[in-house]
C-alpha positions, 0 to 999 in steps of 0.5 A: 499499499502507498499513500499518494496525495490524499489517497491510499493506493493498493498495488498489485502485479499480475502476469507482469502488469502492475494495477493500483486501486483505492485501498479502501473497499467500497463496501465497508473500508476494508484494506484491499491491500491486505487481501488475498490476490487469486488471478485478477481478483482481490478479496477484502479481508474484512467481509470477503467482497471480491474486486477485479483489479483491472477494472474495479468491478465487483467480481460477484455483484457487477451492479454494485459500485466499483472500486476506483482504479488508477493507471500505472506505468513502470518506467526504469524501475519506478511506478507511476500512477495517474490520479484524476485532476484535482480542481485548482481550488483544492490543489496544493501549489507544489502539485499545479503542474503534475497530473502523474505522481510517482509511487515508491515503496515496497510491492 
């Protein structure tokens, strides 16, 4: 898990591809980064809800609100996560020119 700005993200590597999703399960806020990963599906450790890390869609009930997904790019051993644009009134001055953040840490 990595904190990027105001968000805590869970990172997964499946078949050589990196994925980042919100660490908070939409059901009750469980830590998805601590869940079990089977293929492309992570299971929330709190209540067993399952999420596809590629799409954010619930693997059992696709009609429920999905978990937020973020594009990840790997470059020279570093991971870069593309976060949605923050309205300028809420953006910190240091972030004004960047819509990509570098994530570093274990994973």
